[in-house]
C-alpha positions in Angstrom: -14.5 7.8 -155.0 -15.6 4.2 -155.0 -13.4 1.5 -156.7 -14.9 0.4 -160.0 -15.6 -3.2 -159.2 -16.7 -2.6 -155.6 -19.2 -0.2 -157.1 -20.5 -2.9 -159.4 -21.2 -5.1 -156.4 -22.6 -2.3 -154.3 -25.2 -1.7 -157.1 -26.2 -5.4 -156.9 -26.3 -5.2 -153.0 -28.4 -2.0 -153.1 -30.9 -3.5 -155.5 -31.5 -6.4 -153.0 -31.2 -4.2 -149.9 -28.3 -6.2 -148.5 -25.7 -4.6 -146.3 -24.1 -7.8 -144.9 -20.9 -9.1 -146.5 -21.2 -10.9 -149.9 -18.9 -12.9 -152.0 -18.7 -10.6 -155.1 -17.8 -11.8 -158.6 -17.0 -8.7 -160.6 -16.3 -9.7 -164.3 -16.3 -6.9 -166.8 -14.2 -5.1 -169.4 -11.8 -2.9 -167.5 -11.8 -0.7 -164.5 -8.8 0.8 -162.6 -7.8 -1.4 -159.7 -6.3 -0.4 -156.4 -2.8 -1.5 -157.5 -2.8 0.7 -160.6 -3.5 -2.2 -163.0 -6.7 -2.7 -165.0 -9.0 -5.1 -163.2 -12.0 -7.0 -164.6 -11.8 -10.6 -163.4 -12.2 -10.2 -159.6 -13.5 -12.1 -156.6 -14.1 -9.7 -153.8 -15.3 -10.3 -150.2 -17.3 -7.0 -150.0 -19.6 -5.1 -147.7 -20.9 -1.5 -147.8 -17.7 -0.2 -146.2 -15.0 -1.9 -148.4 -13.7 -5.1 -149.9 -10.9 -7.6 -149.8 -9.6 -8.9 -153.2 -9.3 -12.7 -152.8 -8.9 -13.9 -156.4 -8.3 -12.6 -159.9 -7.5 -13.6 -163.4 -3.8 -13.9 -164.0 -2.9 -10.6 -165.6 -1.8 -10.3 -169.3 -0.7 -7.3 -171.3 -3.0 -5.2 -173.4 -0.7 -4.4 -176.4 -1.3 -0.8 -177.3 -3.6 0.0 -174.3 -6.9 1.4 -175.5 -6.1 0.5 -179.1 -6.3 -3.2 -178.1 -9.9 -2.8 -177.0 -10.7 -1.5 -180.5 -8.6 -4.2 -182.2 -9.1 -7.6 -180.4 -6.3 -9.3 -182.3 -3.9 -7.2 -180.2 -5.5 -8.8 -177.0 -5.1 -12.2 -178.6 -1.4 -11.5 -179.4 -0.9 -10.4 -175.8 -1.9 -13.9 -174.7 -0.1 -15.7 -177.4 3.2 -13.9 -176.8 3.2 -15.5 -173.3 3.5 -19.0 -174.8 4.8 -18.8 -178.3 7.6 -17.2 -180.3 7.0 -15.2 -183.5 7.6 -18.1 -185.9 5.3 -20.4 -183.8 2.6 -17.8 -183.9 2.8 -17.5 -187.7 2.5 -21.3 -187.9 -0.6 -21.4 -185.8 -2.6 -20.2 -188.9 -5.1 -18.0 -187.0 -6.9 -16.0 -189.7 -6.9 -12.7 -187.9 -3.2 -13.0 -187.0 -2.3 -14.2 -190.5 -3.9 -11.1 -192.0 -1.3 -8.9 -190.2 2.0 -8.2 -192.0 4.9 -9.9 -190.1 6.5 -6.5 -189.5 3.4 -5.4 -187.7 3.5 -8.5 -185.5 7.2 -7.9 -184.8 6.4 -4.3 -183.8 3.6 -5.4 -181.4 5.9 -8.0 -180.0 8.6 -5.4 -179.3 6.0 -3.2 -177.5 5.0 -6.3 -175.5 8.6 -7.1 -174.6 9.5 -3.5 -173.7 6.3 -3.0 -171.8 5.6 0.3 -173.6 1.9 1.2 -173.6 1.0 -2.3 -172.6 -0.9 -2.0 -169.3 -1.6 -5.3 -167.4 -5.2 -6.4 -167.1 -6.9 -9.1 -165.1 -10.1 -8.7 -167.2 -12.4 -11.6 -168.1 -14.2 -9.2 -170.6 -10.9 -8.7 -172.4 -10.3 -12.5 -172.4 -13.7 -12.8 -174.1 -12.4 -10.4 -176.8 -9.3 -12.4 -177.3 -11.2 -15.7 -177.6 -13.6 -14.2 -180.0 -10.7 -13.0 -182.1 -9.1 -16.5 -181.9 -12.3 -18.2 -183.0 -12.8 -15.6 -185.8 -16.2 -14.3 -184.7 -15.0 -10.7 -184.5 -12.6 -8.5 -186.2 -13.3 -4.8 -185.3 -16.0 -4.4 -182.6 -18.7 -1.8 -183.1 -19.4 -1.5 -179.3 -18.2 -2.6 -175.9 -19.2 -6.1 -175.1 -19.9 -7.2 -178.8 -17.3 -10.0 -178.6 -19.1 -11.6 -175.6 -22.5 -11.4 -177.4 -21.0 -12.9 -180.6 -19.5 -15.8 -178.6 -22.9 -16.2 -177.0 -24.5 -16.4 -180.4 -21.9 -18.9 -181.6 -22.5 -21.1 -178.6 -26.2 -21.1 -179.3 -25.5 -22.6 -182.7 -24.3 -25.8 -181.1 -26.5 -28.6 -182.4 -28.3 -30.6 -179.6 -26.4 -33.8 -180.6 -22.9 -32.1 -180.6 -21.0 -31.9 -177.3 -19.3 -28.7 -176.3 -15.5 -29.0 -176.0 -14.5 -29.3 -172.3 -12.2 -26.5 -171.3 -11.1 -25.5 -167.8 -9.2 -22.7 -166.0 -6.5 -23.5 -163.5 -6.3 -22.1 -160.0 -3.1 -21.4 -158.1 -2.4 -19.6 -154.9 0.2 -17.0 -154.1 2.3 -16.9 -151.0 -0.1 -14.2 -149.7 -3.0 -16.6 -150.1 -4.5 -14.8 -153.2 -6.0 -17.1 -155.8 -4.9 -16.7 -159.4 -7.1 -17.8 -162.2 -4.8 -19.4 -164.8 -5.8 -19.0 -168.5 -2.7 -20.2 -170.4 -3.6 -23.9 -170.8 -7.2 -23.0 -171.8 -6.0 -20.7 -174.5 -3.4 -23.2 -175.8 -6.1 -25.9 -175.9 -8.4 -23.5 -177.9 -5.6 -22.8 -180.4 -4.9 -26.6 -180.8 -8.6 -27.5 -181.1 -9.3 -24.8 -183.7 -6.4 -26.1 -185.8 -7.8 -29.6 -185.5 -11.2 -28.4 -186.9 -13.4 -28.4 -183.8 -16.5 -26.3 -184.5 -16.6 -22.7 -183.5 -19.9 -23.4 -181.7 -18.4 -26.3 -179.7 -15.4 -24.1 -178.6 -17.5 -21.0 -177.8 -19.9 -23.1 -175.7 -16.9 -24.8 -174.0 -15.4 -21.4 -173.2 -18.6 -20.1 -171.6 -19.1 -23.3 -169.7 -15.5 -22.9 -168.4 -16.4 -19.5 -167.0 -19.5 -20.9 -165.3 -17.4 -23.8 -163.8 -14.7 -21.3 -162.7 -17.2 -19.2 -160.7 -18.6 -22.4 -159.1 -15.1 -23.5 -158.1 -14.2 -20.1 -156.7 -17.4 -19.8 -154.7 -16.8 -23.2 -153.2 -13.7 -21.8 -151.6 -15.7 -19.2 -149.7 -18.8 -20.9 -148.3 -21.6 -19.2 -146.4 -21.8 -15.8 -148.3 -24.5 -14.7 -150.7 -22.9 -14.6 -154.2 -23.3 -11.2 -156.0 -22.7 -11.3 -159.7 -21.7 -7.9 -161.1 -20.3 -6.5 -164.3 -21.0 -6.7 -168.0 -19.9 -10.3 -168.5 -23.0 -11.4 -166.6 -25.2 -10.0 -169.3 -24.4 -13.2 -171.2 -27.6 -15.3 -171.2 -25.9 -18.6 -172.0 -23.5 -18.1 -169.0 -26.3 -17.1 -166.6 -28.6 -19.9 -167.7 -25.9 -22.3 -166.6 -24.4 -20.5 -163.6 -27.4 -19.3 -161.6 -29.1 -22.7 -161.3 -25.8 -24.4 -160.5 -25.1 -21.9 -157.7 -28.6 -22.3 -156.4 -28.3 -26.1 -156.5 -25.1 -25.8 -154.4 -27.2 -23.9 -151.8 -26.0 -20.4 -152.5 -28.2 -17.3 -152.5 -27.5 -15.6 -155.9 -27.8 -11.8 -156.3 -27.9 -10.4 -159.8 
């Protein structure tokens, strides 16, 4: 009876006994959104009565629906199909993709083109899955959220003298004023840097830092509200160790 991501934020608010409006960042795997698509990368102005969706990740297609969650390479292909044709994808030399027979990739591409069993999602958690597949740290997950934990572990392997690779999300605004979090350039940069031989640790750390910087940039657009962080993505210790101090340094009350 309560929308999935609003419920995440209400849980945080209840824990802190807050009933006034908050700026809620709800980043998780997937939950059904009000528009019938799968949400998971949401910025909501929320109180105990309801919410207004003010920003979200640019949606992409989950090729095969639930099967894509069990097989992260499908999520990766759902992103790559947006920017590359089939021959280009084969030439990218991504190990998890190269393992698939070309006929299988063609079939998945056809599903993606036709929109059959390919629900749209705006999920940051699913983006973590796709990036983990791209960097080769996961093949078949054993449990929900494993990809995020493996990216966290990879980021922690970054030597103190090696810089993380700088990555960034874009932000655009719809005619209705809704902010869209753009991921295409970030994914294309990851593909390029992986081919050039940048370390997995550097790219994993760069991706997590990009999430932290994204939340900072989003919250700057909506000053004055306490910031509530809800959803499984915020179980990531590397992310939280960067994000919470940065939000507090910017003068924001942070609720976790």
